[in-house]
C-alpha positions in Angstrom: -28.3 -0.6 -2.7 -27.8 2.0 0.8 -30.1 5.7 -0.4 -29.8 8.6 0.9 -32.0 11.7 0.5 -35.4 12.6 1.2 -38.4 10.7 -0.1 -42.1 11.9 -0.7 -45.0 9.5 0.7 -47.9 9.5 -1.4 -51.2 8.3 -0.2 -54.0 7.1 -2.5 -57.7 6.3 -0.8 -59.2 4.3 -3.9 -61.7 2.2 -1.8 -63.6 5.6 -0.1 -66.4 6.7 -2.1 -66.8 9.6 -0.5 -64.6 12.4 1.3 -63.6 11.5 5.2 -60.6 11.8 7.8 -58.0 9.2 7.2 -57.3 8.2 11.7 -54.9 5.5 10.9 -52.2 4.6 9.0 -48.9 2.4 8.6 -46.1 1.8 6.4 -43.4 -0.9 5.9 -40.3 -0.7 4.1 -38.9 -3.7 3.3 -35.4 -4.8 0.9 -32.5 -6.8 1.1 -30.5 -4.9 4.2 -32.9 -5.0 6.7 -30.1 -3.8 8.9 -28.4 -0.5 7.7 -25.5 -1.2 9.5 -21.8 0.4 8.6 -20.0 -3.5 6.7 -16.2 -3.5 6.6 -14.1 -2.3 3.6 -12.7 -5.3 1.6 -9.4 -5.2 0.7 -7.7 -7.7 -1.7 -4.8 -8.4 -4.3 -2.4 -6.1 -3.7 0.3 -7.2 -6.0 3.6 -9.0 -5.0 6.4 -7.1 -6.8 9.5 -9.0 -7.3 12.5 -6.6 -9.1 16.0 -6.4 -9.5 18.5 -4.6 -7.5 18.9 -1.6 -9.0 15.6 -1.1 -10.0 12.6 0.0 -8.1 9.4 -0.6 -6.9 5.9 0.3 -8.3 3.7 2.5 -6.4 0.5 0.8 -5.2 -2.7 3.0 -6.2 -4.5 1.7 -2.5 -8.0 2.8 -4.3 -7.7 -0.2 -6.5 -7.6 -2.7 -4.1 -10.4 -1.7 -1.5 -14.2 -1.4 -1.9 -16.5 -0.6 0.8 -20.6 0.2 0.5 -20.7 3.3 2.7 -17.2 4.8 2.6 -15.7 6.4 -0.5 -12.0 5.4 -1.2 -10.9 9.0 -0.4 -12.4 8.6 2.5 -10.7 5.4 3.3 -7.7 5.5 6.4 -4.5 3.6 5.1 -1.7 1.7 7.4 0.7 -0.3 7.1 2.6 -3.0 9.2 5.9 -5.4 9.2 8.3 -3.6 7.8 11.8 -3.6 8.5 13.8 -2.0 6.7 11.9 -0.7 3.6 10.0 2.4 3.9 6.6 2.9 3.4 4.9 6.8 2.6 1.4 7.0 1.8 0.2 10.3 0.3 -3.3 10.7 -1.4 -3.5 6.0 -1.0 -0.9 6.0 -2.9 1.7 3.9 -1.8 5.8 4.5 -2.6 8.0 1.7 -1.3 11.7 3.1 -0.5 15.0 1.5 -0.3 17.2 1.9 2.7 20.1 2.3 -0.1 20.4 1.3 -4.0 22.3 -2.1 -3.3 19.8 -3.2 -1.0 18.5 -7.0 -1.6 15.7 -8.7 0.6 12.5 -10.3 1.0 9.9 -8.0 3.0 5.8 -8.4 4.0 4.5 -5.4 4.2 0.6 -5.8 5.0 -1.7 -2.4 4.3 -4.9 -2.2 6.5 -7.7 0.0 4.8 -9.7 1.5 8.1 -13.9 3.0 6.8 -15.1 6.0 8.3 -16.9 3.4 11.1 -13.9 2.3 12.2 -14.1 -0.6 10.5 -11.2 -2.6 8.6 -9.3 -5.1 6.4 -6.3 -6.0 5.8 -4.3 -7.6 2.7 -0.3 -8.6 2.6 2.3 -7.9 0.0 5.5 -9.5 -0.7 8.7 -6.9 -2.0 11.5 -9.6 -3.2 14.1 -7.3 -5.1 17.1 -9.6 -6.0 20.7 -9.0 -5.7 22.6 -8.7 -8.5 26.4 -9.1 -8.6 27.9 -5.4 -8.1 31.3 -5.2 -9.9 34.4 -4.5 -7.5 35.6 -0.3 -6.8 39.1 0.1 -6.9 40.4 3.6 -6.5 44.0 5.3 -6.5 46.6 3.2 -5.8 49.5 5.7 -5.2 52.7 5.6 -7.5 56.1 4.9 -6.3 59.3 6.1 -7.8 62.5 4.4 -6.7 66.2 4.8 -7.5 67.5 2.4 -9.4 68.1 -1.1 -7.1 66.0 0.1 -5.0 63.0 -1.8 -4.3 59.2 -0.4 -4.4 57.2 -0.5 -0.8 54.4 -3.7 -0.6 51.0 -1.8 -1.7 48.4 -4.1 0.3 45.2 -3.7 -2.3 42.8 -4.7 0.4 43.2 -0.9 1.0 42.3 -0.1 -2.5 39.3 -2.7 -3.3 35.9 -2.5 -2.3 33.0 -5.0 -3.2 29.5 -4.4 -2.2 28.9 -8.4 -1.4 31.5 -8.3 0.8 31.2 -5.3 2.9 
């Protein structure tokens, strides 16, 4: 266990039968961690997310996925890499994954990296998959036509009035 603070050493000389002066002494402290070096943070199990188009991804509370013996969660610095279409915002150690548009679908793997106060790092990837859905086509107003008896209606190019997200 790492401890900090002020320590007091009390020395009793139970073998002396008279008063005197202690001219020489040695103190040896031993424990499990005799090398107090900084250890890296451990990042693990950031969950993959699978959603259906129209839904958003869940926020990720990054403190839930990191441990570090020396650095408190609030002092861990988080970064990310690997995204190309998705945006990532990390504020107060909470990651928000932002879609480029509401109809976006696809798959991206984003690697989150935690850096401790000593500069050591660990990373964990998470995959974000948005399954596409078949969006209904959108039909805009087709102009009205009025003709005299015996005349023909003008041709209407319906492609000019119909759009479909999957065919864009």
